N, C-alpha and C positions, 0 to 999 in steps of 0.2 A: 583595604581600610575597614576596621570593624564598625558596626552600627548596632543600634538598638531598634527593634520593632516593638512598639508599645501599643497595646490595645487598651484604650482608656475606659473610664467609667467603672472600674473595679473598686469596691470598698475593701479596705484592709482591716485586719483585726489581729491583735496579739501583742507580743512583747518583742522589743528589739533592743540590743545592747550596742551603744556607740563604740566604734573602734578607738584605738589609742590616737592621741592627737598628732596629726601630721606635722604641724608647725613646731611642736615641741620636739618631735622625733628628730627632725633635721638638725636642731641645735645639739641635742643630747648625744647623737651619734658622732658628730664632729668632735665633741668634748672627750671622747675616748682616746683621742690622740694626745691628750695632756699628760698621760701617765703610762709608764711601762707595765703597770700592774693590771690585773684582770678586772674588768667591769662587767657586771651582770645587769642587763636592761630588759625590762618586761613591759607588756602591753604595747609592743611595737606593731603598728599597722602594716599589713602586707599589701602596700600600695606601690604603684610604679615608681614614684619619686623616692620613697624610702628604700625600696629594694635596689634602686640604681645607686644610691649613696652607699649602701652596704657593699655593693659590688666594687665601688671605687676604693673603699677602705681595704677590702680584701686584696685588690691589686697593689695597694701601697705596702702590703706586707703585714697588715693587721691579722692576727690569728682570730678566726671567728668560728664559734660553735653554736649551732642551733639546738637549744634544749627542748623547745616545744614550739607550737604554732606561732606564739608571740613573744618568746623569750630567747635571747641570745647572750653569749659571753663574747667579749672583745678583749684582746690583749695586744697593745701596740708597743711591744718590746723590741721590735726589729723593723722599723719603718724604712722603706726604700726611698730615699729622697731623690734618687736619680730617675725613678719612675715618673716623678712630677714634671719632667722635661720631655716626656715621650708624646708621640702623636696620639697614642691610645688614650692617655690621660686628658689631653687637650680636647679630644672628641667627646669623651664621656662627661667630663666636667662641664663642657659648654652646653650640654643638654639639660643641665639641672641647676636651677638658680640657687638652691640651698647649699650647693657645694662651696659657695663663697666662704662659708663659715669654717672650712678647714684651715683657712689662712691664719687666723688668730692663734689656734693651738700650735700649728707648725712654727709660727714666728716666735712664740714665747718659749717653746721647748727646744727648737733646733736653730733658732735665730735666723730662719729664712723660710719663706713660703712662696708657692707658685700657684697660679690659678688662671685658666682660660676665662675669657669673658662669658659669664653664665647666661643661660637661656631662661625658660620659664614661661609663664602666662603672657599673652599679648594684651595687656590691660592698660597700656600707657607707659610713660617713662618711669623707670625704677632705677634711679641713679645709685651709684655705689660710693659716692664721695665721702659719706659719713664714716664708712669703714676705714678708708685709707687716710683720711684726715686724723682719725683717732690713732692709727698705727704711727703716723709721723709724729704726733704729739708725744708718744711714748718713746720716740727715738729711732724709729725705723726709717729706712730710705725706700721710697716708692718709685717704681718704674712701670710704665705701660708701653709695650711694643704694639703700636697701632697697626703695623703690617701683619702681625701674627695674632692680634687681639689677645695678648697674653699679659697678665699682671704678675709682678714679682715684688716682694718686700724682703729686706734684709736689715739686720741690726747686729752690731758687735755686742751691744748691751741695751737693755730696756730699762727705763727709769720712770717711776710713777710721777704723775703730774695732775694738774687740774684740766679737765676737758669739759667744755660746754658744747654739747652736740648741736649741730645746725638743724637737726630734726630728730624726733624721738623714734628713730628707726629700730625695729625689733631685732632684725638680724645684725644691724650695725652695733647696737648695744651689746648683743650677745658676743659678737666677735671681739669687741674692745674689752669686755669683762674677762673673757677667757685669756686675752693677751696680758691684761694687767694682773691677773691672778698670780703670775710668777715673775712680774717685773720688780725691780728693786725699789723699795720705798712705797709711799702712799699715793694712790690714784683716786681722784674724786671725779665722778661722771655726773654732770648736771643735765637736766632735760633728758634723762634716760628713759627708755621704754619701761613700762611696769606691768606688762601683760602677765597673766598667770603662767604662761610657758617660760617667760624670762625669770619669773620667781622660782619656778621649778629648777631651772638651770643653776641659779645662784645657790639654792638650797643644796643641790647635789654637789656643787663645787665646795661648799662649806663642809659637807661630810667627807670630802676628799682631802680636807686640810686647808682649804682657802680661808681667808679672813675677809668676808664681805658683810657689810652692814648696810641698813637702809633698804633691804629687800622689800619690794612692793611699793616703794616710793620712787619719785623721779630724781632722787639724789642717792647715788651709790658710792660708798666709801670702801676702797679695797686696799688692804695692806698686803703687799706682795710676799709670797713665801717661796722657798727654794725647791719644794718638792710637793707633788700631789699624789696621793695614793689611790688605789682602787676602791670601789664601793658598789652598792646595789641601788637600782633606781627603777621606779615604776611610773610610766607615763600617765598623765591625766586622760580622761575621756575627751574625745574631740568635740569641742563646743560647736563647731560648724556643722558637724553631723547632727548634733542634738537640735540645733535650730532648723536644719533642713527637715528633720522628721516632724517637728512641730508644724511647719508650714505644709508639709505633705499631708498630715492628718487633717488639717483644716480644709485644704483644697479638695480632698477626695472624700470628705465626710466620713472619715475613718476613726475607729476607736483604737488608740495605740497607747501602750505603756513603754516609756523609754527608761531603761534600767540603768542604775549606777551612774548618775549624771554629775556627781560632785557639784551640787547646787551652790555650794559656798564659793565656787570658782567661776560662776557664769556671769557675774557682774550685771550689766544693764540689759542683757539679752532677753530675759523673760519679761521684764516690764514693757519692752518694746512690742513683743508679740501680744501682750495683754492689751496694749493700746489699739491693736488691730481688731480687738474684740474676741480673741481666741481664749476659750476657757481652758484652764489647766488646774489640776490638783496635784499637790506635792505630797507624796507618800514616802516618808523617809527620805531616801536619796533618789527616788524615782519620780518621773513626771507622767501623770496620766492625762491624756488628751481625749475627752469624750467625743463621740460623733456629733457634729454640730450642723443643724439645718441651715443656720444663718450665723454670720458674725459681723458686727457693726464697728466700723472705725470710729474711734473717739475724736472729738475736737478739742482744741485748747480751751482754757477757761473762758476766754473772751469770745468763743464761738468760731474762731478762725480755723482754717484747714490744718490738719495735723501735718507736721514735717518730721520725717525720719532722716537723720543725717549721720554719717559715719565720722570717726575721729580716733585719735590715739586712745588706748585704754586709760581710764575706765569708760570712755565714750563707746558708742556702739561700733562693733567690729565691722570693717569694710567687707569682710568675706561673707557676711550675711545680707548685704544690701540687695543682692540679686534675688535671694529667697524672700525677703520682705516684699519686693516689688511684685513678684509673681503671685504671692499669697494674697496681696491686696486686690488683684484683678477680679476675684469672685466675692469680695467683701461688699457690704453695704456702706457707701460713703467714699470719700476721696482722700488721697494722701499725696503729698509732695515728697518724693524720694530724692535726696541730695547726696550724691556720691562725690565727696570732696577730694578724695585721696588719689584716685586714678581716673584719667580722663577718657579711657576707652572701655570702661567696664559696663556701660549702659548700652552698648551698641548691639546687644542681642534683642532689644525690645521690639525691633521690626518683626521678628519671628512671632512674638506674642501678639502683635497687632494683626499679623496674617491669620492667627488662630482665632481672632475675634475679640481680643482684649481691647479695652478703651484706654489708651495711653497716649499722652502728648509728650514727645521727647523735646524738652525745651531747649537744651543745649547738651554738650557732651557730659555735663555733670548733673543735670536735673531732669527728672521725669515726673509728670503728674499722672497718677493712676486714678481713673474713675471706676470704682468698683461696680460691677454689673449685677451684684446681689443674686447670682445664680438664675437670672431671668432667661439667660440662654447659655448653653455650654460652649466652651471653647471647642474648636474643631481640629481634628488631626491633620497634620501637614508633614512634609519632609523638610528637615532643617539640619543645621550643623552646629556642633558645640565649639564655641570660640575659646573658652577657658574653663577651668575646673568648676567654678561656682556657677557661671552662667549655664554650663552643661547640665548641672543638677536642677537648676531652676527650670530649664526646658523639659527635663525629665518629669518634674512635678506637674508642669503644665500638660504634658502629654498624658500622664496618668489620670488627670482630671477631665480630659477632653473626650469628645464624642468621636468614635471611630479609631482608626489606626494612624499612628505617627511613626516616622522613621527619623532617628537622630544619628547623623553621621559624625565622624571624628570623635568617637567615644573614648579614644585613648586619653583625651584630656580628662574625662571623668574618672578613668581608672587611675590617673595620677594622684587623685585625692580621696577616692572612696573605694573601700575594700569590698569586692564582690557584691556591689550594690544591687545588681540584678538578682542574684541568688537570694540575698537576704530579704528583699522586698517581695519576691515571688513566694517565699515561704509564708508571707503574711496575706497572700491573696492577689498580688499584682500579676499582670501578664506582660512580662518583658522578655523578649527573645533576643539573644545575642547572635548576630549574623555577620 
């Protein structure tokens, strides 16, 4: 098992460019199955989850050509549907949660789709009901083989309808949008997710010939078309990497410039970091974070303790809750971190407490962080990465700590962050992969 050995206390300096967005990539790559024509996708992050999905598409018969480090062409003009019933597909698909989004494109184009129960982060229950309820509303028949943990959907025809989602699931919305794009008639999806990555998917589908309106809102109207053509698409920068680099700069008292951030697509992320007292300058589309001796957590207007909570977009993204929590440990002041959406995502805080952080884990969803205002440094320990985002939070803690830390199970970090050790070492970090 791979691990990082981190020597803390190093101040970083320089420029870093965020990778392409992981969560967008998983949607966009599944969408190449919607057309037999060539698709050119750029700014694809070379991370474990994305490369695993590309491998699955290749096994399906999709013709793939790598044009550069981050640009590929895909052509799904000869998809092997029989492959979807093989043990190889079941094994590979089960290891990747994002693979669930192949089902919508397969269903609308080939009238059937198959998928093993997907894996992914162990951050609590992540049900798939929204996906399959949407497929059924559009006319598909759903079956789950509990003995084989295998899902299947089939439909002789798909017909547009009104769908009120039981939750604004991003992947669920993406799957249903892709299915409705070639269903007959009009589909209305209310309580739809409206994340920037979902907007990117809808805009790309429209360039392919889809008829989707309401993009960016929670009500999407889709007029089904008979055919979708090929197009070109470029991923957004990964907002979670951007937030991670902001927190890292603050914790390590580093001066960093984060390049090409698409500030117009970051929503509520920057204001939340500003509430922690982190100074940032916006230079064009770049974020400059100066080296800060101290940063002080704001209070609410009535003087009460600040609360940072996650929620569906445009509320604060749950993927940055771990980063906010670790960044607050060295601030001046206190904050209540409320992780509403996943009940196991805060279970890494015991490692931070072992390092010397002052945190009270109130329950599976809430933690109170008492910032120690750099009065003493965190100390290096041996720990393990439980999921992608907690893994990077622990990496940030280790980089700010005194002494050496060992982070095991870094395969989790590699699932979401591209060559993170190499990129940070180039700025002055001391991270050794062992």
